[in-house]
C-alpha positions as CSV (number, residue, x, y, z in Angstrom):
1,X,0.0,0.0,0.0
2,X,3.1,2.3,-0.1
3,X,2.5,3.5,3.4
4,X,6.3,3.8,4.0
5,X,6.9,6.4,1.3
6,X,8.0,9.9,2.0
7,X,4.5,11.3,1.7
8,X,3.4,9.6,4.9
9,X,4.0,10.4,8.6
10,X,4.1,7.6,11.2
11,X,3.3,8.6,14.8
12,X,3.9,6.0,17.6
13,X,2.8,6.0,21.3
14,X,5.0,6.3,24.4
15,X,5.1,2.5,24.6
16,X,7.6,2.7,21.7
17,X,9.3,6.0,22.4
18,X,9.8,5.0,26.0
19,X,11.3,1.6,25.0
20,X,12.7,2.0,21.5
21,X,14.6,-1.3,21.7
22,X,11.4,-3.0,20.9
23,X,12.0,-1.8,17.3
24,X,15.5,-3.3,17.0
25,X,16.5,-6.5,15.3
26,X,19.6,-7.8,17.1
27,X,20.5,-4.3,18.2
28,X,20.1,-2.7,14.8
29,X,17.3,-0.6,13.4
30,X,15.8,-0.9,9.9
31,X,16.3,2.2,7.7
32,X,12.6,2.7,7.2
33,X,12.2,3.6,10.9
34,X,14.0,6.8,10.3
35,X,11.6,9.7,10.8
36,X,9.2,8.1,13.2
37,X,7.5,10.7,15.5
38,X,6.2,10.2,19.0
39,X,5.8,11.6,22.4
40,X,6.9,10.6,25.9
41,X,5.6,12.1,29.2
42,X,8.1,14.6,30.5
43,X,9.4,14.3,34.1
44,X,12.5,15.5,35.9
45,X,14.9,12.6,36.0
46,X,17.3,14.5,38.1
47,X,14.9,15.3,41.0
48,X,15.3,13.7,44.3
49,X,11.9,12.1,44.0
50,X,12.8,10.4,40.8
51,X,16.2,9.2,42.1
52,X,14.6,7.7,45.2
53,X,12.1,5.9,43.1
54,X,14.8,4.7,40.7
55,X,16.9,3.3,43.5
56,X,14.0,1.5,45.0
57,X,13.1,0.1,41.6
58,X,16.7,-1.2,41.0
59,X,16.9,-2.7,44.5
60,X,13.5,-4.4,44.2
61,X,13.7,-5.6,40.6
62,X,17.4,-5.5,39.7
63,X,18.8,-4.3,36.4
64,X,19.4,-0.6,35.6
65,X,17.4,2.6,35.3
66,X,17.2,2.0,31.5
67,X,14.7,-0.8,32.3
68,X,12.4,1.6,34.1
69,X,9.3,1.8,31.9
70,X,7.2,4.9,31.7
71,X,4.1,3.0,32.7
72,X,5.6,2.1,36.1
73,X,6.4,5.8,36.8
74,X,2.8,6.9,36.0
75,X,1.3,4.1,38.1
76,X,3.5,5.1,41.0
77,X,2.2,8.7,40.7
78,X,-1.4,7.5,40.7
79,X,-0.8,5.4,43.8
80,X,0.9,8.4,45.5
81,X,-2.2,10.6,44.9
82,X,-4.5,7.9,46.2
83,X,-2.3,7.3,49.3
84,X,-2.0,10.9,50.3
85,X,-5.7,11.5,49.8
86,X,-6.7,8.5,52.0
87,X,-4.3,9.7,54.8
88,X,-6.1,13.0,54.9
89,X,-9.6,11.5,55.1
90,X,-11.3,10.5,58.4
91,X,-12.7,7.0,58.7
92,X,-16.4,6.9,58.8
93,X,-19.5,5.0,57.7
94,X,-18.8,5.8,54.0
95,X,-15.8,3.5,54.1
96,X,-17.6,0.7,55.9
97,X,-20.7,0.7,53.7
98,X,-20.7,-1.9,50.9
99,X,-22.9,-0.9,47.9
100,X,-25.5,-3.4,46.7
101,X,-24.3,-4.1,43.1
102,X,-25.9,-6.6,40.7
103,X,-25.9,-7.1,36.9
104,X,-29.1,-5.1,36.6
105,X,-28.9,-2.6,39.4
106,X,-26.1,-0.9,41.4
107,X,-25.9,1.6,44.2
108,X,-23.1,4.2,44.0
109,X,-20.5,4.0,46.7
110,X,-20.7,7.1,48.9
111,X,-17.0,6.8,49.7
112,X,-16.1,7.1,46.0
113,X,-17.7,10.6,45.8
114,X,-15.9,11.7,49.0
115,X,-12.6,10.4,47.6
116,X,-13.0,12.2,44.2
117,X,-13.9,15.4,45.9
118,X,-10.8,15.2,48.0
119,X,-8.5,14.6,45.1
120,X,-9.6,17.5,42.8
121,X,-8.3,21.0,43.4
122,X,-5.1,19.8,45.0
123,X,-1.4,19.6,44.2
124,X,0.7,16.5,44.6
125,X,4.4,15.8,44.4
126,X,5.2,12.7,42.3
127,X,8.0,11.1,40.3
128,X,7.0,13.1,37.2
129,X,7.0,16.3,39.2
130,X,4.3,18.5,40.7
131,X,0.8,17.2,39.7
132,X,-1.9,19.9,39.8
133,X,-5.5,18.6,39.5
134,X,-8.1,21.3,38.8
135,X,-11.8,21.4,39.8
136,X,-12.7,19.4,36.7
137,X,-10.5,16.5,37.7
138,X,-7.9,17.0,35.0
139,X,-4.2,17.7,35.4
140,X,-3.0,21.2,34.5
141,X,0.7,20.3,34.4
142,X,0.5,17.8,31.5
143,X,3.6,18.0,29.4
144,X,5.3,15.8,26.8
145,X,8.7,15.5,25.1
146,X,8.4,15.3,21.3
147,X,10.7,12.6,20.0
148,X,12.0,11.9,16.5
149,X,13.7,8.7,15.6
150,X,17.1,9.4,14.0
151,X,19.9,6.9,13.1
152,X,19.4,4.5,16.0
153,X,17.5,6.2,18.8
154,X,14.7,8.7,19.6
155,X,15.9,12.2,20.0
156,X,14.1,15.0,21.8
157,X,13.2,17.7,19.2
158,X,10.7,19.7,21.3
159,X,8.1,19.8,24.0
160,X,4.4,20.2,24.3
161,X,2.3,21.2,27.4
162,X,-1.2,22.3,27.9
163,X,0.0,25.7,28.7
164,X,2.8,26.5,26.3
165,X,1.6,24.1,23.5
166,X,4.1,22.9,20.9
167,X,7.7,24.2,21.0
168,X,10.3,22.7,18.6
169,X,14.0,23.1,19.3
170,X,15.2,21.0,16.3
171,X,14.0,20.2,12.8
172,X,11.8,17.2,12.1
173,X,13.2,14.4,10.0
174,X,10.4,12.5,8.1
175,X,10.3,9.1,6.6
176,X,13.2,8.6,4.2
177,X,15.2,11.4,5.8
178,X,13.1,14.2,4.2
179,X,12.9,17.6,5.7
180,X,9.8,18.9,3.9
181,X,6.5,18.6,5.7
182,X,4.1,16.2,3.8
183,X,1.0,17.9,2.4
184,X,-1.3,14.8,2.6
185,X,-1.5,11.2,1.4
186,X,0.8,10.1,-1.4
187,X,0.2,11.5,-4.8
188,X,1.7,8.5,-6.6
189,X,0.0,9.2,-9.9
190,X,2.1,12.2,-10.7
191,X,3.6,11.6,-14.2
192,X,1.3,8.6,-14.9
193,X,-0.8,8.4,-18.1
194,X,-3.9,6.2,-17.6
195,X,-6.0,4.5,-20.3
196,X,-9.6,4.6,-19.3
197,X,-12.3,2.4,-20.8
198,X,-15.5,4.1,-21.7
199,X,-18.8,3.5,-23.6
200,X,-21.3,6.2,-24.5
201,X,-24.5,6.1,-22.5
202,X,-26.4,9.1,-21.3
203,X,-25.9,10.6,-18.8
204,X,-23.0,8.4,-17.7
205,X,-20.9,9.5,-20.7
206,X,-21.6,11.5,-23.9
207,X,-19.4,11.5,-26.9
208,X,-19.1,14.7,-28.8
209,X,-18.8,13.0,-32.2
210,X,-19.2,16.2,-34.2
211,X,-16.0,17.6,-32.6
212,X,-14.0,14.4,-32.4
213,X,-14.4,12.7,-35.7
214,X,-11.0,11.0,-36.1
215,X,-9.8,10.6,-32.6
216,X,-12.3,9.9,-29.8
217,X,-9.6,9.2,-27.2
218,X,-9.1,12.8,-26.3
219,X,-10.5,13.9,-22.9
220,X,-12.3,16.9,-24.5
221,X,-14.3,14.5,-26.7
222,X,-16.3,13.2,-23.7
223,X,-18.6,14.8,-21.2
224,X,-21.1,13.6,-18.6
225,X,-21.3,12.2,-15.1
226,X,-18.3,9.9,-15.3
227,X,-16.0,12.1,-17.4
228,X,-16.6,14.8,-14.8
229,X,-15.4,12.4,-12.1
230,X,-12.3,11.4,-14.2
231,X,-11.4,15.0,-14.8
232,X,-11.7,15.8,-11.1
233,X,-9.4,12.8,-10.2
234,X,-6.9,13.9,-12.8
235,X,-6.7,17.4,-11.4
236,X,-6.4,16.1,-7.8
237,X,-3.8,13.3,-8.5
238,X,-2.0,15.1,-11.3
239,X,-2.2,12.4,-14.0
240,X,-2.9,12.5,-17.7
241,X,-5.3,10.1,-19.4
242,X,-7.0,9.0,-22.6
243,X,-10.2,7.2,-23.3
244,X,-10.5,3.8,-25.0
245,X,-13.7,2.4,-26.4
246,X,-14.2,-1.3,-26.6
247,X,-14.9,-2.6,-30.1
248,X,-18.3,-3.8,-29.2
249,X,-19.3,-0.8,-27.2
250,X,-20.4,-3.0,-24.2
251,X,-19.8,-2.8,-20.5
252,X,-18.7,-6.4,-20.3
253,X,-20.5,-9.8,-20.1
254,X,-19.1,-13.3,-19.6
255,X,-19.7,-16.0,-22.1
256,X,-19.9,-19.3,-20.2
257,X,-19.3,-21.4,-23.4
258,X,-16.1,-19.7,-24.5
259,X,-15.2,-18.6,-21.0
260,X,-14.3,-15.1,-22.2
261,X,-15.3,-11.6,-21.5
262,X,-16.3,-8.8,-23.9
263,X,-16.6,-5.0,-23.7
264,X,-14.7,-2.9,-21.2
265,X,-14.1,-6.0,-19.0
266,X,-12.1,-7.7,-21.9
267,X,-10.0,-4.6,-22.5
268,X,-9.2,-4.4,-18.8
269,X,-8.2,-8.0,-18.6
270,X,-6.1,-7.7,-21.8
271,X,-4.3,-4.7,-20.2
272,X,-5.5,-2.4,-22.9
273,X,-6.9,-0.1,-20.2
274,X,-5.9,0.7,-16.7
275,X,-9.3,1.9,-15.4
276,X,-13.0,1.8,-16.6
277,X,-15.9,4.1,-16.0
278,X,-18.7,3.0,-13.7
279,X,-19.4,-0.8,-13.7
280,X,-21.9,-2.5,-11.6
281,X,-20.2,-4.7,-9.0
282,X,-21.2,-8.4,-9.0
283,X,-19.6,-11.6,-7.9
284,X,-18.8,-12.7,-11.5
285,X,-16.8,-9.6,-12.3
286,X,-15.1,-9.5,-8.9
287,X,-13.4,-12.8,-9.6
288,X,-11.5,-11.2,-12.5
289,X,-10.9,-7.6,-11.6
290,X,-10.8,-5.2,-8.7
291,X,-13.1,-2.3,-8.0
292,X,-12.7,1.1,-6.4
293,X,-14.9,2.2,-3.6
294,X,-18.5,2.4,-4.8
295,X,-20.0,5.8,-5.4
296,X,-23.6,4.9,-6.3
297,X,-26.3,2.4,-5.6
298,X,-29.1,1.3,-7.9
299,X,-31.7,-1.4,-8.4
300,X,-33.7,-3.1,-11.3
301,X,-36.7,-1.4,-12.8
302,X,-38.9,-1.9,-15.9
303,X,-40.6,0.7,-18.0
304,X,-43.5,0.5,-20.5
305,X,-45.6,3.0,-22.4
306,X,-49.2,3.3,-21.2
307,X,-52.3,4.0,-23.3
308,X,-53.4,6.5,-20.6
309,X,-56.8,8.2,-20.7
310,X,-58.9,10.5,-18.7
311,X,-62.1,9.3,-16.9
312,X,-64.3,7.1,-19.1
313,X,-68.0,7.8,-19.9
314,X,-69.3,5.9,-16.9
315,X,-72.4,7.8,-15.9
316,X,-72.0,6.5,-12.3
317,X,-68.5,7.8,-12.0
318,X,-69.4,9.5,-8.7
319,X,-69.6,6.0,-7.1
320,X,-66.1,5.1,-8.1
321,X,-64.2,6.5,-5.1
322,X,-65.7,3.9,-2.8
323,X,-66.2,0.2,-3.5
324,X,-69.7,-1.2,-3.3
325,X,-69.1,-2.7,0.1
326,X,-68.4,0.7,1.5
327,X,-71.5,2.2,0.0
328,X,-73.6,-0.6,1.4
329,X,-72.0,-0.1,4.8
330,X,-72.8,3.6,4.7
331,X,-76.5,3.1,4.0
332,X,-76.6,0.4,6.6
333,X,-74.9,2.6,9.3
334,X,-77.4,5.4,8.5
335,X,-80.3,3.0,9.5
336,X,-78.4,1.8,12.6
337,X,-77.5,5.4,13.8
338,X,-81.1,6.6,13.2
339,X,-82.4,3.7,15.3
340,X,-79.8,4.5,18.1
341,X,-80.6,8.2,18.1
342,X,-84.3,7.3,18.5
343,X,-83.5,4.7,21.1
344,X,-81.4,7.0,23.2
345,X,-84.1,9.7,23.1
346,X,-86.4,7.1,24.7
347,X,-83.9,5.6,27.2
348,X,-82.5,8.8,28.5
349,X,-84.4,10.7,31.2
350,X,-83.3,13.8,29.5
351,X,-84.5,12.8,26.0
352,X,-87.6,14.3,24.5
353,X,-89.5,11.0,24.8
354,X,-87.6,9.6,27.7
355,X,-88.2,12.4,30.1
356,X,-92.0,11.9,29.5
357,X,-91.6,8.3,30.6
358,X,-89.4,9.4,33.6
359,X,-91.9,12.1,34.7
360,X,-94.7,9.6,34.8
361,X,-92.6,7.1,36.7
362,X,-91.6,9.5,39.4
363,X,-94.9,11.4,39.7
364,X,-97.1,10.0,42.6
365,X,-100.3,12.1,42.2
366,X,-103.7,10.5,41.6
367,X,-103.8,11.9,38.1
368,X,-100.5,10.2,37.2
369,X,-101.7,7.0,38.6
370,X,-104.8,7.2,36.5
371,X,-102.7,8.2,33.6
372,X,-100.5,5.1,34.0
373,X,-103.6,3.0,33.9
374,X,-104.8,4.6,30.8
375,X,-101.4,4.2,29.2
376,X,-101.5,0.5,29.9
377,X,-105.0,0.3,28.4
378,X,-103.9,2.2,25.3
379,X,-101.0,-0.2,24.7
380,X,-98.2,1.9,26.2
381,X,-99.4,5.0,24.2
382,X,-99.9,8.5,25.5
383,X,-102.7,9.1,23.1
384,X,-105.9,10.6,24.7
385,X,-104.1,11.2,28.0
386,X,-103.2,14.9,27.7
387,X,-105.8,16.4,30.0
388,X,-104.1,15.9,33.4
389,X,-102.6,19.1,35.0
390,X,-99.5,17.6,36.5
391,X,-95.8,17.2,35.9
392,X,-96.4,14.9,32.9
393,X,-98.7,17.5,31.3
394,X,-96.0,20.2,31.8
395,X,-93.4,18.0,30.0
396,X,-96.0,17.3,27.3
397,X,-96.5,21.0,26.6
398,X,-92.7,21.6,26.1
399,X,-92.0,18.6,23.9
400,X,-94.0,17.0,21.2
401,X,-94.0,13.3,21.3
402,X,-92.8,12.6,17.7
403,X,-89.8,15.0,17.6
404,X,-87.2,12.2,17.7
405,X,-89.2,9.4,16.2
406,X,-87.4,6.9,14.0
407,X,-88.7,8.7,10.9
408,X,-87.3,12.1,12.2
409,X,-84.1,10.4,13.3
410,X,-83.5,9.0,9.8
411,X,-84.0,12.5,8.5
412,X,-81.5,14.1,10.9
413,X,-78.8,11.4,10.3
414,X,-79.3,11.5,6.5
415,X,-79.1,15.2,6.2
416,X,-75.9,15.2,8.3
417,X,-74.3,12.9,5.7
418,X,-74.8,15.6,3.1
419,X,-73.6,18.3,5.5
420,X,-77.1,19.7,6.1
421,X,-78.9,20.2,9.5
422,X,-82.1,18.6,10.5
423,X,-85.2,20.4,11.9
424,X,-84.9,18.8,15.3
425,X,-81.9,17.6,17.3
426,X,-81.6,15.2,20.3
427,X,-82.2,16.9,23.7
428,X,-80.3,14.3,25.8
429,X,-76.5,14.6,26.1
430,X,-76.0,11.0,25.1
431,X,-77.9,11.5,21.8
432,X,-76.0,14.7,21.1
433,X,-72.7,12.9,21.8
434,X,-73.6,10.1,19.4
435,X,-74.6,12.7,16.7
436,X,-71.3,14.5,17.2
437,X,-69.4,11.3,16.5
438,X,-71.6,10.8,13.4
439,X,-70.8,14.2,12.1
440,X,-67.1,13.6,12.7
441,X,-67.3,10.3,10.9
442,X,-69.2,12.0,8.0
443,X,-66.6,14.9,7.8
444,X,-63.7,12.5,7.4
445,X,-65.6,10.2,5.0
446,X,-66.7,13.1,2.8
447,X,-63.1,14.5,2.7
448,X,-61.8,11.1,1.6
449,X,-64.5,10.8,-1.0
450,X,-63.9,14.3,-2.4
451,X,-60.1,13.8,-2.7
452,X,-60.5,10.4,-4.4
453,X,-63.2,11.7,-6.8
454,X,-61.0,14.7,-7.7
455,X,-58.1,12.3,-8.4
456,X,-60.3,10.2,-10.5
457,X,-61.5,13.1,-12.6
458,X,-58.1,14.7,-13.1
459,X,-55.5,11.9,-13.0
460,X,-54.5,10.1,-16.1
461,X,-54.8,6.5,-15.3
462,X,-52.7,3.9,-16.9
463,X,-53.9,0.7,-18.3
464,X,-50.9,-1.4,-17.1
465,X,-51.7,-4.4,-15.1
466,X,-48.0,-5.5,-14.7
467,X,-46.7,-4.7,-11.2
468,X,-43.8,-7.2,-10.9
469,X,-41.3,-8.9,-13.2
470,X,-43.0,-12.3,-12.7
471,X,-46.3,-10.8,-14.1
472,X,-44.5,-10.7,-17.5
473,X,-44.3,-14.5,-17.6
474,X,-48.1,-14.9,-17.0
475,X,-49.3,-12.6,-19.8
476,X,-49.1,-12.4,-23.6
477,X,-49.9,-8.7,-24.2
478,X,-46.4,-7.4,-23.8
479,X,-43.0,-8.6,-24.9
480,X,-39.9,-7.7,-22.9
481,X,-36.2,-7.6,-23.0
482,X,-32.8,-6.7,-21.5
483,X,-29.5,-5.4,-22.8
484,X,-27.1,-8.2,-23.3
485,X,-23.7,-8.5,-21.6
486,X,-24.8,-6.2,-18.8
487,X,-24.8,-6.6,-15.0
488,X,-28.6,-7.0,-14.7
489,X,-28.6,-9.8,-17.2
490,X,-25.8,-11.6,-15.3
491,X,-27.5,-11.2,-11.9
492,X,-30.9,-12.6,-13.2
493,X,-29.2,-15.5,-15.0
494,X,-27.3,-16.5,-11.8
495,X,-30.3,-15.9,-9.4
496,X,-31.5,-18.9,-7.4
497,X,-35.1,-18.3,-8.5
498,X,-35.7,-20.0,-11.8
499,X,-38.3,-17.5,-13.0
500,X,-35.6,-14.8,-13.3
501,X,-33.7,-17.1,-15.6
502,X,-36.8,-17.6,-17.7
503,X,-37.2,-13.9,-18.0
504,X,-33.8,-13.6,-19.6
505,X,-34.2,-16.7,-21.8
506,X,-37.7,-15.7,-23.1
507,X,-36.9,-12.0,-23.3
508,X,-35.6,-10.1,-26.3
509,X,-31.9,-9.6,-26.5
510,X,-31.2,-5.9,-26.9
511,X,-27.9,-4.7,-28.3
512,X,-27.8,-1.4,-26.5
513,X,-29.8,1.2,-24.7
514,X,-31.0,3.0,-27.8
515,X,-32.6,-0.2,-29.1
516,X,-34.5,-0.6,-25.8
517,X,-35.7,3.0,-25.9
518,X,-37.0,2.6,-29.4
519,X,-38.9,-0.6,-28.6
520,X,-40.6,1.0,-25.6
521,X,-41.7,4.0,-27.7
522,X,-43.1,1.7,-30.4
523,X,-45.5,0.3,-27.7
524,X,-46.2,-3.1,-26.4
525,X,-42.7,-3.6,-25.0
526,X,-41.4,-3.7,-21.4
527,X,-37.8,-2.6,-21.1
528,X,-35.9,-4.0,-18.0
529,X,-32.8,-2.2,-16.9
530,X,-31.3,-0.3,-14.0
531,X,-33.6,2.3,-12.4
532,X,-31.4,5.4,-12.7
533,X,-30.8,4.7,-16.4
534,X,-34.5,4.4,-17.2
535,X,-35.5,7.4,-15.0
536,X,-33.1,9.7,-16.9
537,X,-33.7,8.5,-20.4
538,X,-37.6,8.6,-20.1
539,X,-37.8,11.7,-18.0
540,X,-39.6,13.6,-20.8
541,X,-42.0,10.8,-21.7
542,X,-45.2,11.5,-19.8
543,X,-46.9,8.2,-20.7
544,X,-43.9,6.0,-19.7
545,X,-44.8,4.0,-16.6
546,X,-41.7,2.9,-14.6
547,X,-42.0,0.3,-11.9
548,X,-39.1,-0.2,-9.4
549,X,-38.8,-3.9,-8.6
550,X,-36.9,-3.5,-5.3
551,X,-34.7,-6.4,-6.6
552,X,-31.1,-6.7,-7.7
553,X,-29.7,-3.9,-5.8
554,X,-26.1,-3.2,-6.8
555,X,-23.3,-0.7,-6.4
556,X,-21.4,1.1,-9.1
557,X,-17.6,1.7,-9.0
558,X,-14.7,2.1,-11.4
559,X,-13.1,-1.2,-12.6
560,X,-9.3,-1.8,-12.1
561,X,-6.9,-4.5,-12.9
562,X,-6.2,-6.9,-10.1
563,X,-3.9,-5.5,-7.5
564,X,-3.7,-2.2,-9.3
565,X,-1.3,0.3,-7.8
566,X,-3.8,3.0,-8.5
567,X,-6.6,1.7,-6.2
568,X,-5.3,3.2,-3.0
569,X,-4.9,6.8,-4.1
570,X,-8.2,6.8,-6.1
571,X,-10.1,5.3,-3.1
572,X,-8.7,8.0,-0.9
573,X,-9.9,10.7,-3.3
574,X,-13.3,9.1,-3.4
575,X,-13.5,9.3,0.4
576,X,-12.5,12.9,0.3
577,X,-15.1,13.7,-2.4
578,X,-17.8,11.9,-0.5
579,X,-17.0,13.8,2.7
580,X,-17.0,17.1,0.8
581,X,-20.4,16.2,-0.8
582,X,-18.9,16.6,-4.3
583,X,-20.0,13.2,-5.5
584,X,-23.6,14.1,-4.7
585,X,-23.3,17.4,-6.5
586,X,-22.0,15.9,-9.7
587,X,-24.7,13.2,-9.6
588,X,-27.4,15.9,-9.2
589,X,-25.9,17.9,-12.0
590,X,-26.4,15.2,-14.6
591,X,-29.3,13.1,-13.3
592,X,-31.7,15.6,-11.8
593,X,-32.3,17.6,-14.9
594,X,-35.8,19.2,-15.2
595,X,-38.0,17.1,-17.5
596,X,-40.8,18.4,-19.7
597,X,-43.5,16.1,-18.4
598,X,-46.1,18.0,-16.3
599,X,-49.0,15.6,-16.1
600,X,-49.5,12.9,-13.4
601,X,-49.9,9.3,-14.4
602,X,-50.9,6.6,-12.0
603,X,-53.7,4.4,-10.9
604,X,-56.5,5.8,-8.7
605,X,-57.3,3.7,-5.6
606,X,-60.9,2.8,-4.6
607,X,-61.4,2.8,-0.9
608,X,-62.6,-0.5,0.6
609,X,-63.7,-1.6,4.0
610,X,-60.2,-2.6,4.9
611,X,-58.8,0.9,4.4
612,X,-61.7,2.4,6.2
613,X,-61.8,-0.1,9.1
614,X,-60.0,2.3,11.5
615,X,-62.6,5.0,10.8
616,X,-65.5,2.6,11.5
617,X,-63.7,1.3,14.6
618,X,-63.5,4.8,16.1
619,X,-67.2,5.4,15.3
620,X,-68.1,2.2,17.1
621,X,-66.2,3.5,20.2
622,X,-68.4,6.6,20.0
623,X,-71.5,4.5,20.0
624,X,-70.2,2.7,23.1
625,X,-69.5,6.0,24.9
626,X,-73.0,7.2,24.1
627,X,-74.5,4.1,25.9
628,X,-72.2,4.7,28.9
629,X,-73.4,8.3,28.9
630,X,-77.1,7.3,28.9
631,X,-76.4,5.1,32.0
632,X,-74.8,8.1,33.7
633,X,-77.8,10.3,32.8
634,X,-80.2,7.7,34.4
635,X,-78.2,7.6,37.6
636,X,-78.0,11.4,37.7
637,X,-81.8,11.7,37.3
638,X,-82.4,9.1,40.0
639,X,-80.1,10.9,42.4
640,X,-81.9,14.2,41.9
641,X,-85.2,12.5,42.4
642,X,-84.1,10.9,45.7
643,X,-83.0,14.4,46.9
644,X,-86.4,15.8,46.0
645,X,-85.2,17.8,43.1
646,X,-86.7,16.2,40.0
647,X,-84.4,17.0,37.1
648,X,-86.8,16.3,34.3
649,X,-90.2,17.2,35.4
650,X,-89.8,20.7,36.6
651,X,-89.9,23.8,34.3
């Protein structure tokens, strides 16, 4: 990967700078270690504290001070801080308490907070010198020696601290002994001339044939999405290039009988080119060539021309937004709601009919007792019983008996469906609550109906019944085809599902993209290719119906010879372009061109009971709430009657 060349900088940790002998081979150092950079924590080796520690270390473990590792010094300082802090703390319950700790729950140790509070904001004397810990718990005296490997050892060339920052006292020697500061990763393509395979296909690559008649290899002969990327790479990596078209103008397909490739793949394998424009990555190709990092993802689609038309001459077009099951349910629910509104008026002691019943039940006068008898004789009817001057008569004068009959209830509910008000409305809260839910139901239903009817009258509807690739195998109205020697053909051939293989075998073999476009425009033909290609080339055709299959997702990348030395630097540039957002910009430049198509084409959807089931469920909840409310009304009226304050019979 050329990571040891002069354009790179290697930085090592203090595990290496503190013990450089780990790099040696029998006491010698390879030349490519020259220029290594690193840091080592700075501490005063001539202080009395360090000398005492060194003497104890030699006495305890033997050897010399050279064997004293930096990690041992730092661990010693950490233990010193902990030791001094504990000595200054008084013993107490916090040290004796043991926290209850488990895998799912743990109490914090009170002693830990006390210990941390005692450590911060203090200064300690350690082997590395004075250690100052601020209120945030960080050391304010951190300092490092900057080390540079020269000849056979690390040499100090400067210092760094969190107060003075970087200070160099000597020049840096980089890999290979260079003195110049590298500007970035290696630009190994300086002076190289690359041969790049290309085929014309909008908007991936356009050939300016009028300008370049005799020689199409010149960079200025080509423009488009991929030529823009190649030009950007050439400017960034400082290389020159030319374009090479394969004789058959194909991307590259594998012939299993002859075991050979064609197109750009063949030229790459024959070393006629060093690089290709975008190829779809698949297993078959990856066995023979390498790829750069991918810079685009796509999937399979198919496209066909629709014989679209506006709404037909159906005189019952206004019924089309809803399926017949929905219309039947609407008429049925009108009857049900009308019955419930009438029923709640009779059941509720606050309803126009119900409070008449309630008044008679709670009135104890002789007239009411006689009235009850007459009511029973008349078959539970109040007819001919309006002459009694009592509470029942007072209620009778305020409310006519038939205001919320079933007939009137049907009228109120039906007019609500067409957003008109009825002549009378329920008096009981339960009835009004039910009517509110009905109006809410009607409002949402009418909005959905209006929107779908508008779409039906204005949307051009296609006559295409094909929604998946497999539908092609079960019909005879349309023929279909793919471009040969292309990634999609290869993926469908090698797919584990036999039906995809049948699609390739029974489909028309297309020589190039232009042939496929012409066949679609002639009608009766389904063109299968990659989604982005179809979207761009049919962007101006308002009657072209494109269906994304959601299958055969693939990535696009530049093709390279196996173990190509250009892969590393190109991949690095792609990463940089991706981070800068440039790859997205160049894609949008060529693929998101404004098309001339202004009409909408699609299939309008008729609402069925499954789609509207949630709306019906909410309305059913409203009905349930209304019955709960009528129970509460009855209990409230009974309570007032028990207290001597009739709630329904008084004026």
